[in-house]
N, C-alpha and C positions, 0 to 999 in steps of 0.2 A: 661478622655478617658479610655476605657476598655483595657484589655491586648490584644496585637496583637496575642497571642497564642489562645485566646478563644473569637473570635469575635461573633457578633450577639446579638442584644438587646433582652430583654424579650418579646417585642411585636412582634418579627418576627415569622411569621407562614410560611414564604417562604424562601427558601435558593437557591442560585445559585452557583453551583460548576463550576469554571472557570478553564478549563484544559490548563495549560500553561507550560507543562514540555517537550514539543517536541523539537527536534533539528531544526536548520535552514539550514540543508545541501542542500536541494533542492532550498532554497532561495538564496544560494550562500554566506551565512554569517557564520563566525565561531562561533558566539554566538547563544544561544538558540533562536528560532524564536520569542517567545513572548517578548524578550528583544531587538529585532532589532528596530532601529529608524524608525519612520513613522511621517513625518510632524512635527518634533520637539519633539515628544513624542515617547514612545515605543508602540509597538503593544499591549502589555498588558494594558497600560493605556487607549488606545482608546477603547479596549474591555470593560474595566470597566466603562467607561463613559456611554455606552449604558445600561449596567446592573444597574448602580447607578441612572440612569435617570428614572427608573421604578416608577410608581405611588405608589407602595406599599413597605414599608420598608422590606428589606430582609437581611438575613445573607449571606455574600459573602465569599466563600471559594476558595482561589486561590491555585491551585496545581502547584508548581514551581519545576524547576530542583533542585535536592538535593544540588548541590554545589552552587546554587545561591538563596537560600531561603532568606537570609538577604537582598540582593539587591531587590528581588521581593517584600519583605515586605515594603521597603521604597517606591517603586514605587506605590504599591497598596494603601498605606496610603496617599500618595500625591494625587493620583487620587480621593480618597474618601473624603478628606478634613474633614469636620465636622462629617461625617459618618464613620470615621476611626474605631470607636469601633464596627462596624458591620462587620469588615473584619478580616478573619483568613487566614494565609498562612501556608501551610503544604508541605513537600517534596513529590514529586511524585515517582512512581515506574518505573519498567523497560518497561512497556507497557502502552498504553493508558488506558486499562481496569483496571490495578492495580493502576494507578494514580487516576482514578475516585473512586475506592474503598477507597483510602486514603482520598479523599475529603469527601466521605460519612461518614467515621469514625469520622470526625470533626463536624458533624452537631449538632446544639444545640437541647436540648430535645423537645422544643415546635414546631419544624418545621414539617409541614404537607405536603407541596408541595415542590418538589425538581426539579430544572432545571439544566441540564448539558450543558455547553456551551464551545465551543472551542475558545480560545483566538484568534486563527488565523482568525476567522470571526469577525474581529475587528470593523467593521462598522455596525454590526447588531443594529438596532435602539431600543430605549426603548419601543416603541409601540409593537414591536415583543415580548419582554419579557412579557408585560402585556397581550398580546393575548394568549400566552401559559399558563400563570397562570390561566386565566379565563377559558380556555378550559379544563384544568386538573380538576378544581373544578366542571365544568358542567358535564363532562363525567365520572369522577372518573376512568380515564384510562390514558394510555400513550398518549402523544401528540407530533407530529413532524411538524415543518413548512416545506413547500415544494413549489417548483415552477414547473409549467408544463414543460415537455421536448419539446423543439421547433425544435430541429434537427431531421432529419431522422436517425433512429437507425438501424444498421445492426448487425446480428449475424455472427461472423467470425469463420471459422474453418480452421486451417493450412494456414492462410493468405488469404483465399478466402471468399468473402461475400456470404453466403449461404441462407440468409433469411432476409427480411425486417420485423422488429418487430413493432407491432402496438403500437405507442407511446401514444395513447389516454388513456392507462391505466398506463402510466409511469410518475413519478415525480422525481425531483432532491431534495433530502432531505438536510435540513440545521440544524443548531443549533441556539438557545438553544432548547433542547428537554425536555419536562416536564413529571413528574410522581408523583403519590402518594408516599410519602416517605416510608411507611412501605413495600409496595409491591416492590419498587425498591431495597431497602436494602436486602430484602429476595431473590430477583432474583439474585443479585450480590453474595450473600452468597452461592447460589446453583449453580452458573455457573461452568461448567466443560470444557468450550472451549472459545476461543477468538472470539469476534464478532466485526463487523466493526463499529457499533454504539450502543448506549445505547438502542435504540428502538428495535433493533434486539435481544439483550439479554433479554429485558423485554418481548417481544413476545414469545421467546423460552421458557420462564417460564410459558406460558399459559395465559398471560394478553393481553387485547385488546389494540390496538394503533390506534388513529385517526389522520387524517391529517388536518392541517389548512393552510391557505395561508401564504407563506413565503414572504421575502423581497429581491429585487434585490441587495440591499446594503450588504446583509449578505453573500456575496461570501467569499470563503476561500482564504486567502493569502498563496499561496504555492510556487510560482515561482517569479523571478524578475519582470516579466510582471505584475503579480497580485499586487506586491508592488507598481509599478509605477502607476497602475490604482487607487489604494487607495490614493496615493499621489495627483493625479489629482483631485479626488473627495473631498479631504480635503482642497484643496486650490490652485489648479493650478500647482502642481508639487513641487519638492523639493526646499528648501531654497538654494540659491546660495550666498556664502559669499566669498569675496576676501580680501587678505591682502598683505602688502608689507614689506619686511625686507631688511635692509642694514647693512653690517658689513665691517669693515676696520681693517687690521692688518699690522704692520710694519714688514719688513724682519728682521730676526735674524740668522746670520750665525752659531750661536752656537747650533741650534736645527734643527732636520730634518723637511722637508716640508711634511705636510699632507694637502691635498686639495681635496675636494669632496669625502672624506672618503678613499682616496688612498695615499700611500707613493710615493714621487717623489724623486728618487735618484739623487744626484748631484746638487740639487737645495737648495738655502737658505731657512730656515724654516721661520715660522711666530711667532712673539712674542705673548704671551697670557697666561692666567691662566691655560687653558687646552692645547690642542695641536695647538690652534690658527687657526683652519680650518675655514677661513672666509666664504667659500662657504656654508659649512654646517650650520654655525651660521646664515647666512642670510636666509636660508631655514627655520630654526627653528623659527626665528622672524616672517617670513611671515605667517607660519602656526598658530602661537599663535595670531598674529594680526587678521587674518581672523576669528578665533574662539572667539575673544574678551577675551583672556586669558592673557593679559599682554605682556611681552617680555622676552627675554632670561635672561637678568640680574635679573629680579624679580623672575624668576623661578629657575635659577641655578646661584646664585650669586658668585662673585669672593671671597667672604668671607668664602665660604663653602670649607673646606679642602678636602672634598670627591672628588671634581672635579679638584684638582690641577694636571695638566698633563694628565687629562683624555682624552680618545679618544672621539672626538666630535660625533661619531655615538651613543654614550650613550645618549647625549642630544637629538639627533634626534629620537631615539626610545621612550624616555620618552615623548617627545613633541607629537609624534603620539598618544601615549596612552592617553595623556591629551585631545587631540582634539577628539578622538573617545569616550572617557568618557563623553564629553560634547554633544554628540549626532550627531557628524559630521563624514563624511568620506572624504578623500582627493580626489578631482577631478583631478587636475594636478598641477605641479609646473614648473615655468620657471625661469632660473637663468642667469644673465649676469655678467661675470667676467671681471673686468677692471684691466689689469696688463701688465707690460713689460715682465715679466717672471713668471712662465714657459710658454712655448708654449702649449696651451690647445688642439689644433686641433688633434695632434697625439693620444691623450688618451680620446677624448671627448666621444666616444661611451662607453668606459670602465667606465668613471665617471657617465654617464647617467644610465648605467645598475646598478651600485652600489647604486646610490641614489634611483632609482626606486624600488629596492628591499627593501631598508630601509623605504621608505615612503609608499609603497604599492599602488602606483599610478604613472602614467607617469611623468617623470622629464626630461625636456630638458635644455641643458646647451649651452651657447654661450660665446665666448671670444672676447675681443677687447682691443685696447690700447687707450691712451688719446693723441696720437700724440705729446709726449714730454711735455705736459702741466701738472702742478700740481704734487702731490707727486707720483702718479702712473707713470706719464711721466718721473720723475726723478729716477724711479726704487727704491723708498723708501718703497713701500709696495703694498698691494693688496686691492682692493675694490670689493665687490660682492653685487648685487641687485637681490632680489628674489621676485617673485609674486606667490601667492598660491590661488587656488580656492578650496573651501570646499562645499560639498553638505550635507544637513541635513534635 
């Protein structure tokens, strides 16, 4: 396998710069957009599947968020498989244009045709890549894929529709966009302003740009609605996983009571290696179970001195991180607490708010007794049963 810093085999005459350095703010995710999960993989991996499915070997340059280059490299090489030596990953810049420039700087010497592709157009098919490459060679010009505009278009001034624009001359432009390598590199070197796409920058340098048919699947994933649409196209919507967690702790008058991440004054505590919060422990087990990540004991064992007396919210935060790193997000959690004391009802809303904040998704909590039966009925301890739903 070649170095991940210098991808592209000697036979590559085509390169695809995949721009994946943008944020996910409009998508409603804290992580960069290209690293958001989509049908069990990241948006970046889906975008690379289309690129790597091209009929012609190509150097692939992924431009990643500077702080996430290592993660992007792992994802890109996983998507590339046996073609991993054709993949280069470089850090992006502060703007899309500077990110593309960083990708162009990593091109292998023999590349003649360059395609620039937004990772956000994750479902663009391989046939579109081949179409763009062929058109660049045929016309020795810039090439953009586009779809006809089907909506009526209005020109608006100060909130008023003042004119209906003739849509027969309008198209909606997509990526990948293709160019002769030398002309594109020179155009970028001479650019003095920011452009909305590479074709605009290329045309501003005096080069022709031709249009070829685009693909409906090459839509841009920008909003949660777009992400849901992509999920549907990839397999009928997000994966739904459920898990169950159960935890039991005996009362211990010598320690304070922590339950649901809250301190309960005047109540007997719960025996345990940490703070004994049976409710939080059950939630952790349910989340780990749903994600197929084992259980609380295997992840945070009682033999680990770091967790002696630890607040159970530490486990819950780390559990959430493990679940999200596995490509899931929490849909909701429901917990049933079985105990003679404390009375849960007066603080139920407070417990739910605390756990919802820690989990990052709705948590509902209910309490009941066992009518004098068993260890909970004899007021010897507390049992908690949690059910978690994950989406991925």
